[in-house]
Backbone bond lengths (Angstrom), bond angles and torsions (degrees), N, CA, C in turn:
res aa  C-N    CA-C-N  psi(-1)  N-CA   C-N-CA  omega(-1)  CA-C   N-CA-C  phi
1 M - - - 1.509 - - 1.618 109.37 -
2 Q 1.373 110.12 147.87 1.579 115.76 178.37 1.548 103.13 -90.55
3 F 1.458 106.45 147.98 1.437 113.35 -179.47 1.404 113.52 -112.88
4 G 1.306 121.35 140.51 1.535 124.47 -179.22 1.492 110.48 -109.01
5 R 1.323 117.16 -167.27 1.483 115.75 -177.39 1.602 111.06 -73.83
6 S 1.342 114.77 -30.95 1.457 110.57 -179.64 1.449 112.31 -71.95
7 D 1.374 118.70 -22.01 1.458 118.55 177.42 1.501 105.85 -72.78
8 L 1.245 121.17 -35.25 1.557 120.45 -178.11 1.569 105.30 -64.12
9 A 1.328 113.28 -44.36 1.583 112.35 -174.44 1.528 107.73 -63.91
10 D 1.486 115.05 -37.96 1.442 114.29 -178.84 1.517 111.08 -68.84
11 L 1.298 119.88 -24.10 1.363 117.95 177.38 1.648 116.15 -77.14
12 A 1.233 103.64 -29.93 1.525 111.73 174.89 1.617 110.92 -72.41
13 Y 1.374 119.30 -31.59 1.327 126.65 168.68 1.583 110.78 -57.50
14 F 1.352 109.82 -57.24 1.438 125.77 177.73 1.592 107.25 -39.64
15 L 1.405 113.82 -55.69 1.536 118.51 -169.50 1.577 100.05 -64.70
16 A 1.215 122.75 -52.26 1.525 121.07 -178.05 1.465 111.76 -49.59
17 I 1.402 121.73 -45.93 1.414 125.05 -178.07 1.478 105.93 -61.74
18 A 1.376 116.25 -48.52 1.433 120.77 -174.66 1.664 111.85 -60.71
19 K 1.335 111.67 -41.50 1.486 113.44 174.64 1.568 115.82 -60.03
20 H 1.325 114.26 -44.36 1.413 117.12 -173.00 1.590 114.77 -89.67
21 R 1.362 111.75 -20.16 1.516 113.43 -172.60 1.520 108.84 59.02
22 S 1.289 118.66 30.13 1.474 120.37 179.07 1.500 110.34 -162.33
23 F 1.378 114.42 129.91 1.445 121.47 -179.93 1.581 110.89 -69.19
24 R 1.399 113.42 -30.12 1.424 112.86 -177.59 1.515 112.43 -75.81
25 R 1.289 113.75 -40.35 1.524 115.71 -178.55 1.525 112.49 -76.74
26 A 1.378 117.04 -26.59 1.479 116.30 176.87 1.624 103.74 -74.43
27 G 1.356 115.12 -35.08 1.460 112.14 176.86 1.524 118.07 -61.42
28 L 1.340 111.66 -34.47 1.448 116.02 174.63 1.449 115.25 -64.33
29 E 1.359 119.33 -40.24 1.392 123.85 178.54 1.457 111.62 -68.26
30 L 1.321 118.30 -33.38 1.570 119.39 -174.54 1.652 110.25 -94.51
31 G 1.354 110.44 -16.95 1.570 111.44 -177.32 1.439 111.99 76.07
32 V 1.400 119.00 36.10 1.384 127.40 170.63 1.494 110.21 -130.13
33 S 1.320 113.54 172.35 1.402 117.25 -178.23 1.529 115.76 -88.26
34 A 1.297 119.79 159.26 1.566 119.43 -175.93 1.493 103.97 -67.47
35 S 1.265 119.98 -37.76 1.427 120.88 -178.92 1.540 113.19 -58.56
36 A 1.379 113.06 -47.80 1.408 119.20 176.91 1.536 113.81 -59.93
37 L 1.343 118.26 -35.43 1.507 119.12 170.05 1.464 113.07 -67.74
38 S 1.163 119.05 -38.98 1.564 121.51 178.23 1.452 112.04 -64.27
39 H 1.407 116.80 -41.32 1.471 117.19 173.95 1.504 112.76 -71.52
40 S 1.203 122.83 -32.09 1.466 122.81 172.55 1.514 113.14 -65.20
41 L 1.333 116.10 -42.04 1.435 120.22 176.04 1.522 116.76 -60.09
42 K 1.347 107.93 -45.24 1.487 113.94 -179.01 1.647 110.69 -63.72
43 G 1.282 114.77 -36.71 1.458 116.07 176.33 1.508 110.05 -70.41
44 L 1.266 122.00 -40.79 1.411 122.19 179.63 1.626 112.97 -61.27
45 E 1.368 113.80 -43.89 1.411 122.26 179.31 1.614 110.59 -63.73
46 T 1.256 116.03 -38.81 1.425 121.42 174.93 1.570 115.78 -65.49
47 R 1.352 111.37 -45.55 1.501 111.62 169.87 1.404 118.63 -62.78
48 L 1.412 117.00 -35.73 1.530 117.88 -177.76 1.529 106.24 -82.10
49 G 1.314 118.56 -25.39 1.451 114.83 -175.63 1.437 122.43 83.24
50 V 1.371 109.26 11.25 1.461 114.76 -179.42 1.573 107.91 -141.55
51 R 1.356 121.81 157.59 1.450 125.78 -178.64 1.504 104.44 -93.57
52 L 1.306 111.90 127.70 1.518 123.26 179.28 1.511 114.67 -90.36
53 F 1.372 115.05 -28.42 1.557 119.00 -176.96 1.572 106.04 -135.25
54 N 1.335 113.84 145.52 1.483 118.57 162.06 1.485 104.54 -99.07
55 R 1.354 113.33 122.85 1.466 119.83 -178.71 1.473 111.47 -114.56
56 T 1.342 115.49 134.64 1.455 127.86 165.10 1.441 112.60 -120.91
57 N 1.411 114.62 -176.68 1.466 116.36 179.58 1.563 106.92 -76.27
58 R 1.372 120.19 -11.88 1.471 116.79 -175.54 1.561 112.26 -115.56
59 S 1.310 116.37 -19.40 1.491 118.29 -176.67 1.536 110.05 -143.33
60 V 1.358 110.26 161.06 1.331 127.93 172.10 1.471 114.64 -132.87
61 M 1.405 116.91 105.92 1.422 120.65 -170.43 1.563 109.35 -123.20
62 L 1.191 113.26 144.69 1.553 121.52 177.66 1.447 104.96 -69.77
63 T 1.477 117.50 143.71 1.314 126.22 166.62 1.589 106.78 -86.24
64 A 1.291 120.03 172.71 1.490 124.88 -173.70 1.600 95.87 -67.20
65 A 1.248 129.89 -36.39 1.504 121.59 -177.35 1.519 106.86 -73.02
66 G 1.320 120.28 -35.48 1.467 122.51 -178.33 1.584 105.18 -64.35
67 E 1.441 118.80 -47.93 1.420 120.01 176.01 1.477 115.12 -51.58
68 E 1.315 118.34 -42.18 1.528 122.46 -177.21 1.479 105.17 -73.51
69 L 1.346 124.26 -39.10 1.469 118.18 -178.68 1.525 107.97 -68.81
70 Q 1.294 122.16 -40.40 1.425 120.16 178.84 1.488 111.66 -63.04
71 A 1.272 122.58 -38.87 1.450 123.00 -178.84 1.553 109.35 -63.47
72 A 1.295 116.25 -35.84 1.372 124.17 -168.27 1.616 107.74 -79.21
73 I 1.233 119.61 -38.44 1.487 120.83 -169.63 1.542 114.27 -107.99
74 A 1.386 118.97 -13.44 1.365 118.16 179.55 1.511 122.72 -57.22
75 N 1.324 115.86 -41.86 1.417 122.63 179.05 1.509 111.52 -70.93
76 P 1.374 124.36 -45.16 1.401 121.24 174.71 1.598 114.59 -60.71
77 F 1.300 116.01 -38.68 1.472 113.66 176.50 1.456 109.51 -64.94
78 D 1.384 120.01 -40.38 1.442 122.09 -179.84 1.585 114.15 -55.09
79 T 1.394 106.08 -39.77 1.424 117.66 -179.19 1.632 109.53 -62.91
80 I 1.306 113.94 -47.75 1.336 121.67 -172.95 1.541 108.75 -65.18
81 G 1.445 115.21 -42.45 1.459 120.29 174.95 1.546 112.80 -54.17
82 E 1.363 115.06 -48.30 1.403 120.57 -174.44 1.559 107.88 -66.75
83 A 1.415 120.68 -39.60 1.482 119.50 177.78 1.509 110.19 -61.18
84 V 1.400 119.77 -45.31 1.420 121.60 -178.22 1.640 108.78 -60.55
85 E 1.395 115.62 -40.21 1.459 116.79 -172.48 1.516 108.92 -70.99
86 K 1.397 117.23 -25.36 1.457 119.38 179.93 1.521 110.62 -71.75
87 L 1.348 118.31 -21.10 1.482 119.74 179.91 1.543 111.20 -71.73
88 N 1.336 119.37 -5.72 1.484 118.43 176.16 1.519 110.54 -66.77
89 R 1.396 120.75 -20.41 1.409 125.78 176.33 1.500 111.78 -61.68
90 F 1.246 118.83 -22.77 1.500 123.32 -174.04 1.532 109.91 -101.40
91 R 1.254 113.56 -10.11 1.626 114.48 -175.68 1.474 108.92 -87.36
92 D 1.277 118.06 147.10 1.470 123.01 175.96 1.521 108.88 -74.01
93 A 1.377 121.85 -31.49 1.407 123.89 173.61 1.432 107.38 -129.29
94 P 1.309 117.26 113.88 1.528 127.72 176.52 1.498 109.26 -52.94
95 T 1.318 117.96 143.73 1.415 127.35 176.67 1.461 112.74 -125.49
96 G 1.291 119.95 171.08 1.435 125.48 171.50 1.503 111.03 132.27
97 R 1.372 117.60 -174.22 1.336 127.22 -179.43 1.528 111.44 -137.36
98 I 1.384 112.05 133.85 1.495 115.43 177.41 1.492 108.99 -123.05
99 R 1.357 115.02 151.13 1.495 116.67 168.73 1.481 112.05 -128.49
100 I 1.254 118.45 129.92 1.439 127.33 -177.00 1.542 111.53 -124.37
101 N 1.334 117.91 147.07 1.427 123.64 173.13 1.514 108.71 -120.58
102 V 1.426 109.99 129.12 1.429 118.97 -163.19 1.599 104.22 -136.81
103 P 1.346 116.55 143.04 1.442 119.54 166.66 1.548 108.82 -72.35
104 E 1.375 110.56 169.44 1.439 115.83 -171.92 1.460 111.85 -65.64
105 H 1.406 123.06 -39.53 1.415 129.02 173.98 1.581 114.60 -52.55
106 A 1.304 111.32 -42.62 1.530 120.69 -176.81 1.540 106.47 -63.32
107 G 1.396 112.69 -46.76 1.427 117.78 -171.74 1.567 107.09 -69.69
108 T 1.311 118.12 -39.74 1.546 118.98 177.72 1.413 114.99 -71.35
109 L 1.358 118.50 -46.48 1.473 123.67 -173.66 1.481 118.27 -86.00
110 L 1.369 120.58 -32.09 1.330 130.92 -177.89 1.460 117.20 -96.90
111 L 1.349 114.51 -58.19 1.496 121.77 -168.57 1.534 109.85 -78.82
112 A 1.331 111.32 -45.26 1.584 120.50 -178.46 1.563 108.24 -41.16
113 P 1.319 114.29 -58.03 1.534 119.38 -174.79 1.490 108.47 -70.46
114 V 1.248 123.59 -26.91 1.528 123.74 -174.19 1.457 118.78 -87.58
115 M 1.373 114.10 -41.43 1.437 123.47 -169.37 1.579 112.96 -57.33
116 P 1.315 120.01 -47.36 1.510 117.41 173.19 1.589 115.91 -46.14
117 V 1.293 111.33 -46.39 1.464 120.07 179.48 1.508 106.82 -64.21
118 F 1.320 123.74 -45.86 1.391 130.08 -175.22 1.492 111.10 -58.92
119 V 1.344 113.46 -47.92 1.620 120.45 -168.43 1.576 100.70 -74.16
120 E 1.322 121.66 -35.14 1.434 125.84 179.51 1.479 109.48 -65.84
121 R 1.353 117.75 -43.47 1.494 123.90 -172.31 1.574 106.80 -80.52
122 Y 1.330 118.72 -38.41 1.488 118.96 -174.13 1.647 106.03 -130.77
123 P 1.304 114.11 78.80 1.504 121.91 -175.78 1.549 109.60 -63.39
124 D 1.345 124.34 -27.43 1.344 125.52 -166.57 1.614 111.92 -95.54
125 I 1.438 110.35 1.99 1.447 113.19 -178.02 1.570 104.52 -99.79
126 E 1.331 120.92 121.74 1.507 119.75 172.08 1.439 109.30 -92.91
127 V 1.380 110.09 140.45 1.528 117.19 -175.38 1.619 103.49 -124.83
128 D 1.410 113.04 131.33 1.423 122.24 -172.81 1.581 100.61 -116.51
129 V 1.319 113.22 111.02 1.498 112.10 -175.88 1.588 110.04 -111.73
130 S 1.247 117.83 124.62 1.452 119.86 173.86 1.495 108.44 -102.14
131 V 1.348 115.37 121.49 1.520 116.96 177.18 1.593 109.08 -101.59
132 S 1.298 111.90 124.99 1.425 116.63 -178.73 1.557 106.05 -161.69
133 N 1.333 108.75 143.75 1.528 115.74 177.81 1.510 110.19 -95.06
134 H 1.336 115.76 -4.68 1.514 118.99 175.83 1.471 110.24 -78.08
135 L 1.353 119.71 140.84 1.473 122.68 -176.47 1.702 105.06 -83.65
136 V 1.277 112.93 120.49 1.460 113.74 -179.75 1.538 110.33 -124.61
137 D 1.283 116.61 161.09 1.540 120.46 174.45 1.442 110.39 -77.11
138 V 1.308 121.70 100.88 1.323 123.32 -174.27 1.473 118.44 -61.71
139 I 1.357 117.77 -32.80 1.439 126.05 173.04 1.540 109.34 -62.49
140 E 1.392 115.18 -56.38 1.381 122.89 -176.75 1.567 115.94 -51.69
141 R 1.409 106.02 -37.33 1.526 120.67 -172.81 1.504 111.21 -83.35
142 G 1.329 116.59 -3.95 1.513 121.55 -176.40 1.488 115.44 78.20
143 F 1.350 121.83 21.55 1.473 121.30 175.98 1.495 108.43 -91.27
144 D 1.433 114.95 148.73 1.445 118.49 177.65 1.529 110.87 -78.34
145 A 1.356 116.05 -20.01 1.508 118.19 -178.19 1.583 106.35 -170.99
146 G 1.291 111.90 165.64 1.355 123.99 175.24 1.585 113.42 -130.30
147 I 1.365 116.01 160.66 1.477 118.09 172.16 1.420 107.12 -124.67
148 R 1.352 118.52 137.06 1.495 127.54 -176.43 1.526 105.30 -152.28
149 Y 1.342 109.74 162.98 1.475 118.06 173.58 1.471 109.21 -69.60
150 G 1.362 116.82 145.49 1.566 120.58 170.90 1.443 107.56 -49.90
151 G 1.442 109.45 142.13 1.452 111.43 177.68 1.651 113.78 97.93
152 T 1.315 113.44 -24.18 1.410 118.17 174.83 1.536 115.52 -109.59
153 V 1.232 113.97 3.77 1.450 120.41 -179.78 1.519 115.55 -77.50
154 P 1.327 129.62 130.04 1.320 130.92 -170.74 1.659 105.01 -61.93
155 E 1.399 110.91 135.45 1.511 112.43 -177.66 1.540 112.20 -64.65
156 D 1.255 122.28 -19.32 1.628 116.95 -175.66 1.494 107.36 -89.10
157 M 1.337 116.64 12.73 1.409 116.23 179.41 1.617 116.43 -110.05
158 I 1.247 117.24 154.91 1.533 122.56 172.56 1.502 108.34 -84.29
159 A 1.336 114.94 128.19 1.486 121.06 -172.99 1.629 110.02 -127.05
160 Q 1.350 110.92 139.07 1.477 116.60 176.86 1.568 105.55 -129.05
161 R 1.397 108.73 135.87 1.538 112.22 -177.67 1.575 104.65 -75.44
162 L 1.350 113.06 140.40 1.482 118.47 176.40 1.524 111.94 -117.12
163 S 1.386 113.90 -3.63 1.538 113.48 174.51 1.570 109.38 -149.81
164 A 1.265 107.06 175.00 1.486 115.10 173.90 1.456 105.21 -82.24
165 D 1.367 119.18 163.17 1.364 124.06 172.87 1.571 113.27 -59.50
166 I 1.362 112.86 151.77 1.565 119.35 -159.53 1.435 105.04 -117.45
167 K 1.375 120.69 133.80 1.401 129.63 165.46 1.389 116.41 -72.66
168 W 1.407 124.20 129.83 1.486 121.19 174.82 1.503 105.21 -108.20
169 V 1.419 114.99 146.18 1.354 128.86 -168.34 1.558 112.50 -133.17
170 V 1.399 110.95 151.01 1.578 110.35 171.78 1.624 102.39 -106.30
171 V 1.317 114.64 131.27 1.426 119.40 176.21 1.376 113.99 -123.67
172 G 1.312 117.24 157.46 1.515 123.67 171.72 1.467 111.20 -160.11
173 A 1.336 118.29 174.81 1.417 117.74 -174.98 1.505 112.41 -84.97
174 P 1.292 123.41 143.39 1.384 121.09 -179.87 1.442 115.32 -53.66
175 G 1.379 119.80 -35.35 1.349 118.74 -178.82 1.559 112.72 -68.91
176 Y 1.260 118.78 -29.36 1.473 124.63 174.45 1.493 111.62 -58.56
177 F 1.405 111.53 -48.87 1.608 120.26 -175.81 1.489 97.86 -68.79
178 A 1.287 130.38 -39.22 1.476 123.14 -174.83 1.514 111.02 -65.56
179 R 1.289 122.25 -28.57 1.427 130.35 -178.28 1.559 111.67 -81.01
180 H 1.386 111.82 -40.66 1.502 117.43 -170.97 1.453 115.72 -116.15
181 G 1.420 123.67 -3.07 1.361 127.61 -176.65 1.560 109.34 84.55
182 T 1.303 112.72 175.62 1.423 118.93 -172.14 1.519 104.65 -116.33
183 P 1.386 118.46 130.09 1.470 125.33 177.35 1.583 108.39 -64.28
184 V 1.237 115.10 134.99 1.447 117.50 171.41 1.529 118.02 -110.03
185 H 1.334 113.17 -7.76 1.431 119.27 179.57 1.526 105.23 -142.04
186 P 1.473 117.62 141.18 1.509 115.59 176.56 1.404 122.28 -44.92
187 R 1.358 115.29 -37.43 1.461 126.05 -177.93 1.581 109.07 -63.66
188 D 1.302 114.09 -23.94 1.505 121.79 -176.98 1.609 103.07 -65.09
189 L 1.258 122.60 -26.13 1.449 126.64 -172.35 1.531 110.25 -58.99
190 H 1.386 118.50 -26.96 1.388 118.61 177.92 1.566 114.60 -59.83
191 G 1.369 112.74 -15.81 1.488 110.47 -179.25 1.584 109.56 -104.20
192 Y 1.367 115.09 18.77 1.502 122.22 -179.41 1.522 109.45 -118.82
193 R 1.404 114.53 156.03 1.421 117.33 165.53 1.485 110.60 -81.58
194 C 1.419 118.10 125.36 1.427 125.20 -179.16 1.531 108.63 -120.22
195 F 1.313 112.09 158.20 1.611 116.35 171.26 1.451 104.02 -97.15
196 R 1.260 122.60 118.55 1.412 128.79 174.99 1.496 108.28 -77.07
197 I 1.334 115.99 145.71 1.408 127.79 -166.96 1.443 106.93 -107.35
198 R 1.430 125.76 120.78 1.393 127.67 171.69 1.525 110.62 -95.41
199 L 1.322 115.99 122.33 1.402 122.92 -178.22 1.399 113.86 -78.75
200 G 1.409 114.70 172.11 1.435 117.41 -179.45 1.505 119.29 -61.18
201 D 1.320 116.23 -24.36 1.529 122.33 176.15 1.548 108.78 -96.34
202 D 1.257 119.87 13.44 1.486 128.21 170.54 1.514 108.29 74.63
203 R 1.313 120.86 15.11 1.488 121.54 165.19 1.389 113.10 -77.35
204 V 1.380 121.73 151.66 1.550 124.14 172.23 1.488 111.93 -85.03
205 Y 1.224 120.37 120.10 1.496 128.27 -177.16 1.564 109.36 -62.67
206 H 1.258 118.18 136.84 1.443 124.61 163.97 1.532 112.18 -98.12
207 W 1.382 116.33 119.78 1.375 119.70 -174.70 1.440 111.57 -59.70
208 E 1.483 119.02 131.50 1.429 121.37 -179.20 1.510 110.30 -104.77
209 F 1.360 107.19 141.59 1.498 117.26 173.93 1.496 112.03 -134.19
210 E 1.307 110.00 160.33 1.612 115.10 175.45 1.513 108.09 -152.98
211 R 1.259 119.96 146.76 1.396 122.93 176.06 1.587 101.46 -149.60
212 G 1.478 113.03 109.81 1.374 117.02 -173.66 1.516 110.21 68.34
213 A 1.339 114.24 -129.80 1.385 125.44 -179.90 1.580 114.60 -88.12
214 E 1.355 115.11 -2.86 1.286 127.32 -173.84 1.629 112.68 -90.24
215 T 1.286 119.15 125.90 1.456 117.37 -179.61 1.541 106.62 -128.91
216 L 1.305 116.00 150.67 1.514 121.16 -174.40 1.543 108.23 -152.03
217 E 1.336 117.06 137.95 1.404 126.11 168.70 1.580 114.04 -111.90
218 V 1.307 116.40 131.19 1.352 113.73 -176.01 1.598 106.16 -126.04
219 D 1.346 110.22 128.45 1.537 119.18 177.25 1.634 99.34 -90.04
220 V 1.354 113.07 98.14 1.427 120.87 -170.47 1.645 108.87 -81.89
221 P 1.364 113.65 143.72 1.478 113.95 173.34 1.535 116.01 -81.97
222 G 1.325 114.87 152.55 1.366 118.68 -179.32 1.534 111.79 179.56
223 A 1.324 120.69 151.28 1.438 124.18 -177.83 1.519 110.03 -89.97
224 I 1.453 118.60 -15.85 1.452 121.75 -172.56 1.404 101.47 -119.59
225 T 1.543 112.50 128.97 1.436 118.76 169.75 1.575 106.49 -119.55
226 L 1.208 113.92 134.60 1.566 116.62 -176.57 1.531 107.93 -147.97
227 D 1.386 111.39 174.64 1.452 122.05 -178.89 1.535 113.79 -133.94
228 E 1.422 110.62 23.19 1.565 119.05 -168.13 1.478 108.12 -131.16
229 T 1.231 116.29 110.47 1.478 123.58 -171.04 1.580 110.68 -63.26
230 Q 1.315 115.88 -48.56 1.524 121.79 -177.40 1.496 108.59 -59.80
231 L 1.270 122.13 -45.36 1.464 123.39 176.73 1.611 108.49 -54.75
232 A 1.281 110.44 -56.87 1.369 116.03 179.16 1.570 119.22 -51.78
233 L 1.327 112.61 -40.49 1.516 117.90 174.18 1.557 111.77 -61.36
234 A 1.359 110.87 -47.26 1.549 118.13 -177.88 1.564 104.66 -61.83
235 L 1.312 125.25 -40.41 1.451 120.33 -178.09 1.471 107.91 -71.54
236 A 1.391 118.66 -42.88 1.481 120.39 -177.34 1.503 110.02 -59.37
237 E 1.334 119.67 -43.68 1.452 117.37 175.83 1.484 117.80 -58.12
238 Q 1.396 117.12 -25.49 1.422 124.62 -177.96 1.574 113.04 -89.37
239 G 1.504 112.07 3.69 1.403 122.25 178.47 1.533 119.28 73.23
240 A 1.439 107.43 25.13 1.446 114.07 -178.90 1.548 110.75 -78.06
241 G 1.332 120.32 -17.11 1.423 118.65 -173.19 1.579 107.82 170.71
242 L 1.380 111.69 -179.10 1.492 120.06 177.92 1.551 106.35 -104.12
243 M 1.360 116.94 142.98 1.316 123.60 172.46 1.587 118.73 -120.75
244 Y 1.301 117.59 148.02 1.505 123.27 -175.06 1.565 103.65 -112.36
245 L 1.200 121.97 125.22 1.436 125.46 -174.99 1.467 114.55 -162.19
246 P 1.407 118.54 171.84 1.493 120.20 177.98 1.548 103.49 -70.02
247 E 1.294 115.10 137.63 1.441 123.55 -179.52 1.509 111.94 -55.15
248 P 1.301 127.16 -35.02 1.470 122.86 179.85 1.620 112.03 -69.24
249 C 1.304 117.96 -24.09 1.468 121.82 179.91 1.485 108.93 -67.44
250 A 1.440 122.10 -29.66 1.418 120.30 175.87 1.436 116.76 -109.39
251 A 1.304 119.26 17.26 1.477 126.62 -175.70 1.531 106.63 -56.85
252 E 1.224 115.98 -53.56 1.477 124.94 -171.48 1.606 108.13 -55.98
253 Q 1.377 114.13 -48.11 1.412 124.04 -174.81 1.575 109.92 -67.49
254 V 1.357 117.89 -41.54 1.281 123.05 177.39 1.682 118.44 -62.55
255 R 1.516 103.04 -42.58 1.331 108.47 170.94 1.605 119.15 -59.93
256 A 1.290 113.65 -34.73 1.373 125.19 -179.64 1.387 112.12 -75.55
257 G 1.313 123.87 -16.95 1.453 131.71 -179.05 1.580 113.56 79.58
258 T 1.424 117.67 11.72 1.454 121.02 173.21 1.433 111.93 -75.53
259 L 1.370 120.66 -21.96 1.446 126.83 179.26 1.497 107.14 -137.44
260 Q 1.317 116.20 153.19 1.411 123.89 173.69 1.572 110.40 -133.67
261 T 1.327 115.03 151.95 1.455 116.22 178.65 1.531 106.18 -92.63
262 V 1.400 112.08 152.08 1.565 121.37 174.95 1.507 105.02 -130.41
263 L 1.249 118.21 168.73 1.518 126.59 176.49 1.499 109.57 59.18
264 D 1.357 119.03 29.67 1.393 122.19 -172.38 1.537 113.37 -57.80
265 D 1.357 117.76 -32.45 1.506 118.39 175.28 1.574 116.15 -75.28
266 W 1.377 110.69 -4.42 1.589 116.18 171.02 1.411 111.98 -102.93
267 S 1.370 124.34 2.54 1.481 123.85 -168.78 1.545 106.72 -72.58
268 P 1.269 115.74 126.42 1.452 122.74 -177.70 1.601 107.86 -84.51
269 I 1.351 114.66 159.19 1.469 124.94 164.96 1.472 113.96 -103.43
270 G 1.397 111.86 110.61 1.536 111.59 178.37 1.470 118.27 -101.59
271 P 1.323 120.70 162.31 1.394 124.11 -179.68 1.531 115.30 -48.14
272 G 1.321 122.41 137.25 1.467 123.38 171.80 1.521 115.84 -64.95
273 L 1.297 110.84 178.52 1.572 119.81 -179.91 1.589 105.31 -79.90
274 H 1.309 108.70 141.21 1.457 114.45 171.37 1.524 109.19 -129.01
275 I 1.398 122.14 146.57 1.385 123.94 162.04 1.510 112.58 -94.00
276 Y 1.409 112.23 144.70 1.428 113.58 -179.88 1.475 112.84 -141.07
277 Y 1.361 118.91 156.15 1.396 121.45 -174.16 1.475 109.82 -159.28
278 S 1.300 120.70 164.86 1.359 127.53 176.85 1.532 113.50 -68.80
279 G 1.476 115.03 135.66 1.411 119.32 176.97 1.486 115.68 -86.84
280 R 1.429 111.28 2.10 1.374 118.81 -165.83 1.593 108.45 -81.59
281 R 1.322 118.60 -13.67 1.472 123.06 -177.28 1.518 106.10 -143.56
282 Q 1.304 108.04 160.02 1.513 117.95 -178.16 1.497 113.65 -64.47
283 L 1.301 113.36 134.85 1.439 123.47 -179.78 1.588 110.62 -62.97
284 P 1.398 118.91 120.48 1.417 119.20 -179.46 1.523 110.32 -61.63
285 T 1.322 113.62 143.64 1.524 117.53 179.44 1.420 115.06 -55.53
286 G 1.306 120.37 -42.71 1.514 123.34 176.01 1.552 110.69 -52.79
287 L 1.301 113.31 -51.90 1.457 118.70 -179.00 1.472 112.98 -58.06
288 R 1.355 117.70 -43.66 1.410 124.98 -178.90 1.628 106.85 -60.62
289 L 1.435 113.96 -47.45 1.405 116.65 -179.31 1.571 113.10 -63.18
290 L 1.393 115.90 -38.28 1.428 120.15 177.97 1.538 111.88 -62.97
291 I 1.287 116.31 -41.83 1.510 120.47 175.79 1.572 110.02 -59.49
292 D 1.319 113.82 -49.53 1.460 119.31 178.60 1.498 114.01 -53.94
293 L 1.410 114.94 -44.97 1.426 122.02 -177.77 1.553 111.32 -63.36
294 I 1.233 113.12 -48.59 1.502 118.62 -179.59 1.517 113.17 -62.30
295 R 1.328 114.05 -33.90 1.590 115.17 176.21 1.601 108.48 -80.84
296 E 1.282 116.35 -16.31 1.457 119.96 174.64 1.561 109.96 -79.02
297 V 1.272 113.72 -50.60 1.505 118.33 -178.10 1.613 113.49 -72.25
298 Q 1.326 113.49 -38.05 1.453 120.99 177.23 1.510 110.23 54.67
299 P 1.318 120.89 59.54 1.437 121.66 177.49 1.565 115.03 -57.58
300 L 1.312 112.52 -30.90 1.556 117.74 179.51 1.505 110.92 -115.85
301 G 1.389 117.09 27.07 1.480 114.03 -174.40 1.552 112.26 71.95
302 L 1.208 115.16 168.85 1.442 120.74 174.52 1.587 110.35 -156.34
């Protein structure tokens, strides 16, 4: 059979579905709806005369024919994509679309100060940001890159530092300390209300402290467990308990006097934020420009 432009588009959609095993996630990568992908796939299967996927309510799996087609066309499509991406060098205004997955802290502390400059400087580049504190496989989910604290970046990825190392502090409302006193040692926290932190793998985080060569982890008590910093800050300002977080997250509240830090001599310095991506494919121009701009602006130092 002869192929036209629509067939090539349908094959590109097929590859995205095959990579993600999900219409929804493939649609997010491509910027189209899941129903549009389903319609495209049905048309392609009809024209080819074979079923490419076995689909149920819970899964999308390649058939033997689908696996053979994916193996045959994946590399040529990757080569075409890289060739088109390289053309950005010859454009006055770079174009494209990038998708990145970031934790809440990276969105607030890194991207918020940088993105207004980025969209002004590169108006033709679309940026799709997914903010989630859950650890995800960025390649499987169709992201071009992710941002995480150093030490949590997958070992098989290329990583670039985007910030200096970050100080972690304990904060609470002055009124709370006036009523309950001020802790002078991390173990004193067992007598205070604290906000317990749920990590991206659903474990509850033990607050970490260090003073000189001495290190300590405290499983703090508290009736509230959460994974969202802005909510914790709002509750802490109202005297509901103590919060442990990166110092820049509470800098505005500390300056305003609605929160104050304690146990400062025990405050540890943790690894800075890093962006990471697969080395198996060319770095998209938009992602390279975003990395360069973050390193230029240095919202958290470098």
